[in-house]
ZAMARGU-4260 file (C-alpha; in steps of 0.2 Angstrom, whole numbers, plus 5000, padded with zeros to 4 digits):
<rodrens>
0) 4656/4499/4993 | 4673/4490/4991 | 4676/4501/4975 | 4673/4517/4985 | 4685/4512/4999
5) 4699/4508/4986 | 4696/4525/4977 | 4698/4533/4994 | 4714/4524/4998 | 4721/4529/4981
10) 4717/4547/4984 | 4727/4547/5001 | 4743/4542/4992 | 4742/4556/4979 | 4759/4567/4980
15) 4770/4554/4988 | 4780/4553/4972 | 4783/4571/4973 | 4789/4570/4991 | 4801/4557/4986
20) 4807/4567/4971 | 4810/4582/4982 | 4818/4572/4996 | 4830/4564/4983 | 4833/4581/4975
25) 4838/4588/4992 | 4849/4573/4995 | 4858/4574/4979 | 4860/4593/4981 | 4868/4590/4998
30) 4879/4577/4991 | 4884/4589/4977 | 4887/4603/4989 | 4898/4592/4999 | 4908/4587/4984
35) 4910/4605/4979 | 4915/4610/4997 | 4927/4595/4998 | 4934/4600/4981 | 4936/4618/4986
40) 4944/4613/5002 | 4956/4601/4993 | 4960/4615/4980 | 4963/4627/4994 | 4974/4614/5003
45) 4984/4611/4987 | 4985/4629/4984 | 4992/4633/5001 | 5004/4618/5001 | 5010/4624/4984
50) 5012/4642/4990 | 5021/4635/5005 | 5033/4624/4995 | 5036/4638/4982 | 5041/4650/4997
55) 5052/4637/5004 | 5061/4634/4988 | 5062/4652/4985 | 5070/4655/5002 | 5082/4641/4998
60) 5086/4649/4981 | 5090/4666/4991 | 5102/4656/5002 | 5110/4648/4988 | 5113/4664/4979
65) 5122/4671/4994 | 5132/4655/4996 | 5138/4657/4978 | 5142/4676/4980 | 5152/4672/4995
70) 5163/4661/4985 | 5166/4673/4970 | 5182/4682/4968 | 5183/4699/4975 | 5186/4706/4957
75) 5168/4701/4953 | 5155/4715/4957 | 5143/4702/4964 | 5156/4696/4977 | 5152/4697/4995
80) 5168/4690/5000 | 5176/4706/5008 | 5159/4711/5015 | 5156/4697/5027 | 5155/4700/5046
85) 5172/4697/5053 | 5180/4698/5036 | 5177/4716/5031 | 5190/4722/5017 | 5196/4704/5017
90) 5206/4705/5033 | 5200/4693/5046 | 5196/4701/5063 | 5190/4694/5079 | 5172/4688/5079
95) 5158/4701/5080 | 5140/4695/5084 | 5124/4705/5085 | 5120/4717/5092 | 5138/4723/5089
100) 5141/4735/5074 | 5146/4726/5058 | 5139/4710/5063 | 5125/4708/5051 | 5124/4708/5032
105) 5107/4709/5023 | 5104/4706/5005 | 5087/4711/4999 | 5076/4706/4984 | 5062/4719/4982
110) 5056/4715/4964 | 5048/4730/4957 | 5043/4737/4974 | 5059/4746/4978 | 5061/4752/4996
115) 5049/4741/5004 | 5060/4727/5011 | 5068/4734/5027 | 5071/4720/5039 | 5079/4732/5052
120) 5063/4743/5053 | 5050/4739/5066 | 5033/4737/5059 | 5040/4733/5041 | 5030/4719/5033
125) 5047/4710/5032 | 5054/4714/5048 | 5067/4702/5054 | 5058/4694/5069 | 5069/4679/5071
130) 5087/4686/5075 | 5084/4688/5093 | 5082/4669/5094 | 5100/4666/5087 | 5109/4680/5097
135) 5106/4686/5115 | 5106/4704/5117 | 5096/4709/5102 | 5081/4712/5113 | 5079/4714/5131
140) 5072/4697/5135 | 5074/4682/5123 | 5057/4675/5119 | 5053/4656/5118 | 5058/4647/5102
145) 5040/4648/5094 | 5037/4666/5098 | 5042/4680/5086 | 5054/4693/5091 | 5046/4710/5094
150) 5062/4720/5093 | 5070/4722/5076 | 5089/4723/5073 | 5095/4741/5072 | 5104/4750/5058
155) 5120/4750/5069 | 5122/4731/5067 | 5124/4733/5048 | 5141/4730/5040 | 5151/4745/5034
160) 5145/4752/5018 | 5127/4745/5020 | 5114/4758/5025 | 5096/4758/5028 | 5094/4769/5012
165) 5105/4758/5001 | 5106/4740/5007 | 5115/4727/4996 | 5103/4720/4983 | 5100/4703/4975
170) 5110/4699/4960 | 5098/4686/4953 | 5096/4688/4935 | 5077/4693/4937 | 5080/4704/4952
175) 5071/4721/4951 | 5058/4714/4939 | 5041/4707/4941 | 5049/4689/4938 | 5059/4691/4954
180) 5058/4676/4966 | 5048/4678/4981 | 5062/4678/4994 | 5063/4695/5002 | 5079/4696/5012
185) 5094/4685/5016 | 5104/4688/5032 | 5122/4683/5035 | 5130/4682/5052 | 5144/4672/5060
190) 5139/4657/5070 | 5142/4656/5089 | 5139/4641/5100 | 5121/4642/5105 | 5115/4653/5090
195) 5106/4639/5082 | 5090/4639/5092 | 5100/4637/5108 | 5109/4622/5102 | 5127/4622/5109
200) 5142/4615/5100 | 5150/4614/5117 | 5140/4615/5133 | 5153/4625/5142 | 5155/4639/5129
205) 5138/4645/5124 | 5145/4661/5116 | 5161/4656/5108 | 5163/4658/5089 | 5162/4642/5079
210) 5175/4637/5066 | 5175/4624/5052 | 5190/4612/5048 | 5183/4604/5033 | 5174/4590/5042
215) 5169/4596/5059 | 5163/4611/5068 | 5176/4617/5082 | 5175/4631/5094 | 5188/4645/5092
220) 5204/4641/5102 | 5214/4656/5107 | 5229/4647/5113 | 5244/4652/5102 | 5231/4663/5092
225) 5235/4681/5094 | 5224/4687/5080 | 5209/4679/5089 | 5201/4672/5073 | 5197/4655/5066
230) 5211/4658/5052 | 5223/4660/5067 | 5221/4642/5073 | 5234/4634/5063 | 5245/4621/5073
235) 5259/4629/5082 | 5271/4626/5096 | 5259/4634/5109 | 5245/4623/5102 | 5251/4608/5092
240) 5233/4600/5092 | 5225/4615/5084 | 5219/4613/5066 | 5218/4625/5052 | 5200/4632/5051
245) 5189/4645/5044 | 5173/4654/5051 | 5156/4646/5050 | 5143/4658/5043 | 5124/4657/5046
250) 5113/4661/5031 | 5095/4665/5035 | 5082/4668/5021 | 5064/4674/5022 | 5052/4671/5007
255) 5034/4678/5006 | 5021/4672/4993 | 5016/4685/4981 | 4999/4686/4989 | 5007/4689/5006
260) 4998/4674/5014 | 5013/4662/5016 | 5029/4665/5024 | 5044/4653/5025 | 5061/4655/5033
265) 5076/4643/5030 | 5093/4643/5038 | 5109/4636/5033 | 5127/4634/5040 | 5141/4636/5028
270) 5160/4635/5029 | 5175/4637/5018 | 5186/4621/5020 | 5204/4626/5023 | 5216/4624/5008
275) 5227/4609/5008 | 5245/4612/5013 | 5255/4621/4999 | 5271/4611/4995 | 5281/4626/4989
280) 5289/4638/5002 | 5295/4649/4988 | 5284/4653/4973 | 5283/4665/4959 | 5266/4669/4951
285) 5273/4677/4936 | 5274/4668/4919 | 5290/4677/4913 | 5306/4668/4909 | 5313/4666/4922
290) 5301/4670/4936 | 5313/4664/4949 | 5332/4667/4948 | 5341/4658/4962 | 5359/4660/4964
295) 5360/4661/4983 | 5363/4650/4998 | 5381/4652/5000 | 5393/4637/4998 | 5385/4625/5009
300) 5373/4612/5003 | 5358/4613/5001 | 5353/4631/4998 | 5335/4627/5003 | 5328/4614/5016
305) 5313/4613/5027 | 5307/4610/5045 | 5291/4611/5055 | 5290/4625/5068 | 5276/4616/5077
310) 5289/4602/5081 | 5301/4615/5089 | 5315/4626/5083 | 5325/4622/5067 | 5339/4610/5068
315) 5343/4592/5073 | 5329/4580/5071 | 5318/4595/5064 | 5329/4599/5049 | 5326/4590/5032
320) 5336/4591/5016 | 5320/4588/5007 | 5304/4599/5007 | 5313/4615/5004 | 5303/4616/4987
325) 5302/4630/4975 | 5290/4633/4961 | 5284/4645/4948 | 5271/4648/4935 | 5285/4654/4923
330) 5303/4648/4922 | 5316/4644/4935 | 5334/4648/4933 | 5347/4640/4945 | 5365/4646/4945
335) 5381/4646/4955 | 5381/4634/4969 | 5362/4634/4972 | 5356/4617/4977 | 5338/4615/4980
340) 5334/4604/4995 | 5317/4600/4989 | 5306/4598/4973 | 5306/4611/4959 | 5288/4614/4952
345) 5287/4619/4934 | 5273/4620/4920 | 5284/4610/4908 | 5297/4596/4912 | 5313/4595/4901
350) 5311/4585/4886 | 5293/4590/4881 | 5285/4606/4874 | 5291/4621/4885 | 5277/4632/4891
355) 5278/4646/4894 | 5297/4647/4891 | 5302/4642/4874 | 5320/4641/4879 | 5316/4629/4893
360) 5306/4631/4909 | 5321/4624/4920 | 5338/4631/4916 | 5354/4627/4927 | 5372/4632/4926
365) 5388/4629/4936 | 5384/4616/4950 | 5367/4622/4953 | 5352/4609/4953 | 5343/4597/4964
370) 5352/4592/4980 | 5354/4573/4982 | 5355/4569/5000 | 5356/4550/4995 | 5373/4553/4986
375) 5373/4540/4972 | 5356/4533/4977 | 5339/4538/4971 | 5336/4557/4973 | 5320/4561/4983
380) 5321/4578/4976 | 5313/4579/4959 | 5306/4590/4945 | 5287/4591/4947 | 5275/4596/4933
385) 5261/4606/4940 | 5244/4602/4932 | 5240/4621/4930 | 5246/4638/4935 | 5243/4642/4953
390) 5232/4657/4957 | 5236/4666/4973 | 5222/4678/4980 | 5228/4696/4980 | 5229/4703/4998
395) 5216/4717/4999 | 5221/4735/5004 | 5222/4738/5022 | 5206/4746/5031 | 5208/4759/5037
400) 5220/4764/5023 | 5237/4771/5028 | 5245/4786/5019 | 5262/4794/5020 | 5255/4807/5031
405) 5248/4794/5044 | 5256/4795/5061 | 5272/4787/5066 | 5271/4772/5079 | 5278/4774/5097
410) 5291/4762/5102 | 5285/4750/5108 | 5272/4751/5095 | 5254/4745/5097 | 5242/4739/5083
415) 5235/4753/5072 | 5237/4763/5056 | 5254/4771/5052 | 5263/4780/5038 | 5281/4778/5032
420) 5291/4769/5045 | 5310/4771/5042 | 5323/4764/5054 | 5342/4766/5054 | 5357/4764/5065
425) 5355/4752/5079 | 5336/4755/5082 | 5325/4741/5086 | 5306/4743/5083 | 5296/4733/5096
430) 5279/4727/5090 | 5265/4721/5101 | 5255/4707/5093 | 5241/4712/5082 | 5237/4720/5065
435) 5246/4735/5058 | 5241/4745/5043 | 5258/4753/5037 | 5261/4764/5021 | 5279/4758/5020
440) 5293/4750/5031 | 5311/4752/5028 | 5326/4745/5039 | 5344/4750/5036 | 5360/4749/5045
445) 5359/4738/5061 | 5340/4741/5064 | 5328/4727/5066 | 5311/4722/5071 | 5306/4711/5086
450) 5289/4706/5094 | 5286/4707/5112 | 5277/4699/5120 | 5277/4683/5109 | 5262/4683/5097
455) 5256/4685/5080 | 5259/4701/5070 | 5251/4705/5053 | 5258/4720/5043 | 5246/4726/5029
460) 5253/4737/5015 | 5243/4747/5002 | 5244/4742/4984 | 5247/4760/4979 | 5264/4760/4988
465) 5278/4757/4976 | 5292/4753/4989 | 5282/4746/5003 | 5295/4734/5011 | 5314/4737/5011
470) 5322/4726/5025 | 5341/4728/5023 | 5345/4730/5042 | 5347/4715/5054 | 5330/4708/5048
475) 5315/4702/5058 | 5320/4694/5075 | 5308/4682/5083 | 5308/4676/5101 | 5296/4662/5096
480) 5306/4658/5080 | 5289/4654/5072 | 5287/4662/5054 | 5268/4662/5056 | 5270/4675/5070
485) 5275/4688/5057 | 5265/4690/5041 | 5268/4704/5028 | 5254/4707/5015 | 5255/4717/4999
490) 5244/4717/4984 | 5253/4730/4973 | 5266/4728/4959 | 5280/4738/4968 | 5297/4731/4974
495) 5299/4721/4990 | 5317/4720/4996 | 5323/4708/5009 | 5342/4709/5011 | 5345/4708/5030
500) 5361/4703/5037 | 5352/4694/5052 | 5341/4680/5053 | 5322/4683/5048 | 5307/4673/5052
505) 5292/4679/5042 | 5279/4675/5029 | 5279/4687/5014 | 5263/4687/5003 | 5266/4699/4989
510) 5260/4689/4973 | 5261/4704/4961 | 5278/4711/4967 | 5295/4711/4961 | 5304/4703/4975
515) 5323/4703/4979 | 5330/4692/4993 | 5348/4694/4997 | 5361/4697/5011 | 5370/4685/5023
520) 5355/4682/5034 | 5345/4665/5033 | 5327/4667/5030 | 5314/4655/5039 | 5296/4654/5033
525) 5289/4656/5015 | 5288/4670/5001 | 5277/4673/4987 | 5280/4686/4973 | 5277/4688/4955
530) 5296/4687/4952 | 5309/4682/4965 | 5328/4685/4963 | 5337/4675/4977 | 5355/4679/4980
535) 5368/4681/4994 | 5374/4669/5006 | 5358/4667/5016 | 5350/4650/5015 | 5331/4648/5014
540) 5322/4637/5026 | 5304/4633/5022 | 5293/4631/5037 | 5280/4618/5032 | 5269/4623/5046
545) 5265/4640/5037 | 5248/4644/5031 | 5254/4654/5016 | 5246/4646/5000 | 5233/4648/4987
550) 5215/4650/4993 | 5204/4635/4992 | 5195/4637/4975 | 5180/4627/4981 | 5164/4636/4986
555) 5157/4637/5004 | 5152/4620/5010 | 5134/4617/5016 | 5136/4611/5033 | 5118/4610/5038
560) 5101/4616/5032 | 5084/4618/5040 | 5067/4626/5039 | 5063/4638/5053 | 5046/4637/5061
565) 5040/4648/5074
</rodrens>
């Protein structure tokens, strides 16, 4: 009986091992499935993170390409320097912000899919849906920071020369190929207070242009600044606390992964630090021997000196027998009674190898030389060896370009584009402050130029003109007596003649020209030419407050950088 019971019990336990085996298999399968799911999730997360980081760095690479191209010389075909908003054709103009014309510059990177990247077209896969956050007026109602714009920028905002059909293209080495980086476009605009996601540089000026002094962002100051630009903020009598500045640009870049699933946008602010004050008021860029022939200044010592117009008019405590320095990439010849009340900058000092002038970079005759205000004591005016030739940027041609057939100005004249202006007799041409594009300007007899009301005047001459400037009348009168208020720019190789009988206040930037300065009138300001012949009885007074000097050779400085999320 007992045996039968045990047999029956054993039969009841048949199949238990199978159940345990199946349960164990299901458990192991669930664990394996979970591991596969976790592994796939981790792979997907890593893939997404990688795509996001690749897109972020690709967008940054687009920003860096543009920052580099902004710093290239204008002779380089990749340069964007003369295409920047507010800097078209190299001439600073008052700030323009979206949605105004010429306010946005796009550079696209389409790879092998030409014509697909159009950030200004509604519905385009790469439409610029962030611009309205930075500038009010791009669309009717500005959305919240985390909401994308629905209205794209229009073709009307694009800079001159850029069209919807032929936008500016990336110059990256693999652009236009399947190896192109994944950034799609880069946008360049000027910065205004409040354009960085509503962050104000100054709470009281939400739409004012932002400038860069090399260490801080400053709001554009229009006091004593007739041009209305950051470059016009140099210290002056009207604004002694103003600082030399350059515009701040915002560079925004969008990158999209190759699969189209990841988008990343970055934004940077960049500015070109102002160049350091240039120590030479008269400079010849040519390497010929001599590049400067100085025999003027009359019979009173010294023939050159200096002052600072931001401290008031020349004379008294604002007149120095030092600082009236001259320099050249070539040789300097002093003759007659020419005493330099400042330093003389040369490539080679006497006593060593002479480069570029085998006969000597510094040649004097008669009583000419360095003026010594200390008599028998140590002379503060010395010969200086420059570490390298000084390269001045060539003033760009005016835009719009004047011709000999352009109209004549009225008198008084207003800013505009004019042809050959020739004055004689006792005519006085009155100019209103502003920018003038002039084919040529000639003064003779008792004629003169003056500025009313007081303010800054810029005269731009085309490089094709062979005799753009001939001032042999009474010169350039100035009610403000500030040379910065009259700047003459010429990039050609023609002749510039300054031989007025009256006092002139001006900056003459003509680094490729053959310049002659003569006459009995004193000259206040600064001059740059390829060669300079200075004679006559007029003295040269260098205004150390002038902004005329070589451009900062450094690149655009990165002020801030951020990833934009919305």
